C-alpha positions as CSV (number, residue, x, y, z in Angstrom):
1,M,-55.9,-33.7,61.1
2,I,-53.8,-35.2,58.2
3,K,-52.4,-37.8,60.6
4,K,-55.9,-38.8,61.2
5,F,-56.8,-38.9,57.4
6,L,-53.9,-41.0,56.6
7,Y,-53.6,-43.2,59.7
8,G,-57.2,-43.6,60.0
9,Q,-57.0,-42.7,63.8
10,K,-60.1,-41.3,65.6
11,D,-59.4,-38.2,67.8
12,S,-60.3,-40.1,71.1
13,A,-58.0,-43.4,70.2
14,P,-54.5,-43.1,71.9
15,V,-51.4,-43.1,70.0
16,V,-50.2,-46.8,70.2
17,S,-46.4,-47.5,69.5
18,P,-46.0,-50.6,67.3
19,Y,-43.6,-51.9,70.3
20,E,-46.6,-52.4,72.8
21,R,-47.6,-55.5,71.1
22,F,-44.4,-57.2,72.3
23,D,-43.2,-58.1,75.4
24,A,-40.0,-56.2,76.1
25,D,-38.0,-59.5,76.9
26,E,-39.0,-61.0,73.4
27,L,-38.2,-57.8,71.4
28,I,-34.7,-57.3,70.4
29,L,-33.1,-54.5,68.5
30,R,-33.3,-56.0,65.2
31,D,-37.1,-56.6,65.5
32,E,-37.4,-53.1,66.3
33,L,-35.5,-51.9,63.6
34,A,-37.2,-54.2,61.0
35,I,-40.6,-52.6,62.4
36,D,-39.3,-49.3,62.0
37,R,-37.9,-50.0,58.3
38,T,-41.2,-51.4,57.5
39,L,-43.3,-48.3,58.7
40,L,-40.8,-45.9,57.1
41,A,-40.8,-47.7,53.8
42,N,-44.4,-47.3,53.6
43,E,-44.1,-43.6,54.5
44,R,-41.3,-43.3,51.7
45,T,-43.6,-44.7,49.5
46,L,-46.3,-42.6,49.9
47,L,-44.2,-39.6,49.6
48,S,-43.0,-40.8,46.6
49,Y,-46.5,-41.0,45.0
50,L,-47.3,-37.7,46.3
51,R,-44.1,-36.3,44.9
52,S,-44.9,-37.5,41.5
53,G,-48.5,-36.4,41.3
54,V,-47.4,-32.9,42.3
55,A,-44.7,-32.9,39.4
56,M,-47.1,-34.3,37.0
57,M,-49.6,-31.2,37.6
58,I,-46.8,-28.9,37.5
59,T,-45.9,-30.5,34.2
60,G,-49.5,-30.1,33.0
61,L,-49.6,-26.4,34.0
62,T,-46.3,-25.5,32.5
63,I,-47.2,-27.3,29.1
64,I,-50.5,-25.4,29.0
65,H,-48.8,-22.0,29.6
66,Y,-46.0,-22.5,26.9
67,A,-48.2,-24.5,24.5
68,N,-48.6,-23.3,21.0
69,K,-50.6,-26.1,19.6
70,S,-53.9,-27.3,20.5
71,W,-52.8,-31.1,20.8
72,F,-49.8,-29.8,23.0
73,M,-52.3,-28.1,25.2
74,W,-54.4,-31.2,25.5
75,A,-51.4,-33.3,26.7
76,G,-51.0,-30.6,29.5
77,V,-54.5,-30.8,30.5
78,A,-54.3,-34.4,30.8
79,C,-51.3,-34.3,32.9
80,I,-53.4,-32.4,35.7
81,P,-56.1,-35.1,36.6
82,L,-53.5,-37.7,35.7
83,G,-51.3,-36.2,39.1
84,I,-54.6,-36.1,40.8
85,V,-55.2,-39.6,40.4
86,T,-51.3,-40.6,41.3
87,G,-51.8,-38.7,44.4
88,T,-54.9,-40.2,45.4
89,F,-53.8,-43.7,44.6
90,G,-50.6,-43.2,46.7
91,I,-52.9,-42.2,49.7
92,W,-55.2,-45.1,49.0
93,R,-51.9,-47.7,48.7
94,F,-50.5,-45.9,51.9
95,R,-53.6,-46.7,54.0
96,R,-54.2,-50.1,53.0
97,M,-50.7,-51.1,53.3
98,Q,-50.8,-49.6,56.9
99,R,-53.8,-51.6,57.7
100,A,-51.9,-54.8,56.5
101,I,-49.0,-53.8,58.8
102,S,-51.1,-53.1,61.6
103,R,-52.7,-56.5,61.1
104,T,-49.5,-58.4,60.8
105,L,-48.1,-57.1,63.8
106,R,-51.3,-58.0,65.9
107,W,-51.2,-61.5,64.3
108,T,-47.6,-61.9,65.2
109,H,-48.2,-60.8,68.8
110,N,-51.2,-63.0,69.1
111,V,-49.1,-66.1,67.8
112,Q,-46.4,-65.6,70.4
113,E,-48.7,-65.6,73.3
């Protein structure tokens, strides 16, 4: 379910390898590794956004728990929605970049034909 949400795939759609768009004779190891690096960099960035969002929410909860003054407590309360926004932005950015990568791979395949 998470993969469906992140990658925007439907249940009936078959999982497509990024290499299927290229002829086996034309694709060399350097090209395969470049595609893998791009996909992994996008996933790494998503995980960084999610990690930052979770850390921000945990920081907010910790500040609220140990707050002695009201302004300090409000700083903690502000951290929680900021963490949610950070995680949501990371998911949005991941999906947008995933679509751009897919379009680029399709465009590259169409140009080579």
